[in-house]
N, C-alpha and C positions, 0 to 999 in steps of 0.2 A: 113122368115117369113115377111111380107108386116105389117107395124105399122098403124094404122088406124089415118088419119089424121085431126087433127086437136086436137090431145089428147095431154098430155106434154112432150111426148115422141120426139113433132116438137122442142121444146125446148131444149133438148139435143143434140140434132143434130149439134148445131154450136159449142157448150162446147167441149174442147177435154177432154175426162177423161179416166187416162185408166184405164180398167177395168184389165186387167192382175193381176194374182195371183203373190205374194213376189218372191216366187221361177223362174217365167218365166219371170221377173222384170227383178233380180238379171242374169241369164242368158243373155238377151238380155245387161245389160247391161259391162259382161266379154267380148262379142263375138265383142262389140263393142272396148274395150280395147285392146283386141288382135289384132284384124282388124288394129289400130292405132299405136303398137308397131311392128307388122310386115313391114306394110307402113315404118316405126321409120328404122328400122335394115338393108330396100333393100334402102333408101338413104344412112345409114350412109355406106352401103358396096358399093355404086354407088360411093360414095364420096371417100374412101379409094382406090377404082379401080383409079381416076381420079387423085389423088397427087401420086399414083404409077405411074401412066403412067409418070407423069410431073416430078418426082425423076429419071426417069431409066436413063436418058443421065448423072445426077450425077454418078450413081453408077457408071457410064460404066468408065466412068472420073477419076474417083477413083481407079478403077481397072487397068485403065491402069497406072497409077502413080506407084502402088502399085507393078508393073509387072517395071516397070524403077529401079525405089531404089530398085526392089527383082534384078536385072541385075547390079545397080551398086554395092551394096553390095556385091557379087560374085565375081568383078572384083577384090573390095578393099579386099577381101579373096586371091585371087588369088598372086596379088603385095606383101603380107603379107606373104604368105607363102613360096614367090619365094625367099624375101628378108631374111626369117629367112631360108630359108636353104642357102642361099650364107653366111649366118654368121655362119651358122655351120660348112660349109663346112670351112669356114676361120679359127675357134677356131679351127678346126680340124685338117688343115695343121700346124696352131702354134704350138699345140700338141706336135703333132709326131717332127717337128721342136727344141723341147722343151726335149722331149723325145731321138733325138739322141743325141744331145748336154749334157742329163745329162747320158747318154750310154758313152760318152767318156770322161766325169770327170775321169772314171775308171783308164783309162788306161793314163790321165795326169797327169806329177807330180804338184803339190802343190811346192808354191814357197818361201812357208816358208821350205819344206824341200827340198826345193833344196839345200838353204842358209845353213840350218844346216847340209848335208851332208856335204858340201864340207868345211863349218868351223869343222867336226869333223876328217876331215884329220889332222894325226899330221900335225906340221908346225915351227918347232921351230927356231925362226931367221928368221920369218917371221911376217910382221907387214901388214896385208891387211886394205886397207883403205876403196876400194870403191865394190860395186857388185854387178852388174848389169846381171838381167836374163831375155833373149828370149824364147818363149820357139817353138818346131815347129808348123809353121801353119801348111794350112788343108792338103796342098800335099808334106811338107818335113816331113821327120822320124823324124830328132834328131833338137835339138835344143843347143842355146850357152850361157855359161857365160863366162863373164869377170873380170876379177879379177886383181884387181890394190894395191899395194900398194909399202913395198921396206923389201930388202934381207938384212940382214947383212954382209952373203958372199957370193961369188958364188958357194962354196959348198950345202951351204942349199938351195938357187934357184935351185939348178940341180933337189937336192933331192926329195923337193918340187913339180915339174915337173914330175920326177918318181915316186911319190905316185899317183898324179892324173892321170899319165895314166894310174895305174896298176887298176883303180876304176874299176867296173865290165859295170859300165854304162855310162863309159865312152870313147868315141871313139876314141877321137883326143885333142890334147893339143899344141896349134899354140904357142909358146913363142916365139921373133925377137930375133935370134944372137947377135943384138947389147944391150942385156938385158946384157949379158956378158962382156961387155968392163971394168965395172969398179970392180976391187975387193973389195969393201965397200960400206958400205949400198947404196946397188943398187934401183934404180926406175924399176919398173918391171910391165908389164902390159899386162898379160895373157888370151887366149879366149882357152876355156875348149867347146867340142863339146860332145854330146851325148843325150842319150835318157832319161836319169835323174830321171829313175825309176828304184828303185834298186830291 
């Protein structure tokens, strides 16, 4: 529709007046803000992608460092496991040695028991001054006990020698023949051999 010239409508053509109804104006504004939000979100997404591209080498470096640390941790664990295994073997061998020693203790006579057995032998006229005990070593089957003292007579010394020889755990008594040279107050030193386990 063409407006007649020279009318009052000519003056209105230069003024911008929004003649749209209110709901159309609101819809137009909503569309504008939606387009603006879409552009903003797209810009943020592009910035995030660019930052991700720049951060990717750092991620690769951290991943490589993590792999190196994991390998070094595995090596340390392997070393610790090896040292712990060696320590366990050392402890087991020590315990086996202790068990062997303890099992041998039941067959090895005690020093106090040996001295007690020697002193329990009747010895009238004999004064024992010194007792030395040497138990059997690993390869030997018999130990030795050295007795020294004085005897009042030859008969007392001979009886004491025979009594020691008759003990079940004694295999031999070594008394030098020179001990019988005197008749009384005889200083003697004899060695008793045996297992000393009654």
